[in-house]
C-alpha positions, 0 to 999 in steps of 0.5 A: 504485517497480517500477511506474514502471520496468516499467509493462507488467509491472504492467498484466499483474499487475493483469490477473492479480489481476483474473482470480484475485481471491477477492473479487468486489468486488475483481475488480470494482474492478480491472476497472472502475476500475484496469484502464481507468486502468492506468498512472494506477493503477500510478503512484498505487500506486507513489507511495503506497508511496513516500510511505508509506515516506518519511513513516515513515522520516523520522518526518514525518506518521506517521499519514498514512504508516501509513494510506497503507501500510495502503491499499497493503498491502490492495491487495497482500493482496487481489491476491496471496491466490490467486497468492502466498499467502506475499506476501499474508500479508506484507502482513497483517504490514505492516498489523499493524505499521502499526496498532501504529505508528499507535496507539502514542504512543511511536512519535512520541517521536523523530519530526519531527512532535514536533519541529516541532509540539510541543503 
């Protein structure tokens, strides 16, 4: 949600990610898609992060929450691998944890999904 509170700072962060990206395809994606629509991209990233957290905390639509979390974590990983390697590897940890939850049947045992949509 930091993007909604400080959009100018997040635009600068996107520019920094584009300048220092180790992967050409990611720099191109940032320069051609994200930066021309910077405010929309920042709001979308913030919204996806928020929805992912809400879905996972509430236990509702766990698969969707995991996928959204993985997408946002990949964005942060590719953006921060040069600028802040420690934070980039935190993103990898989040991706691994999200994959474990995504493919674990026991993670849904007490979820709202199970309560509302019993099979």
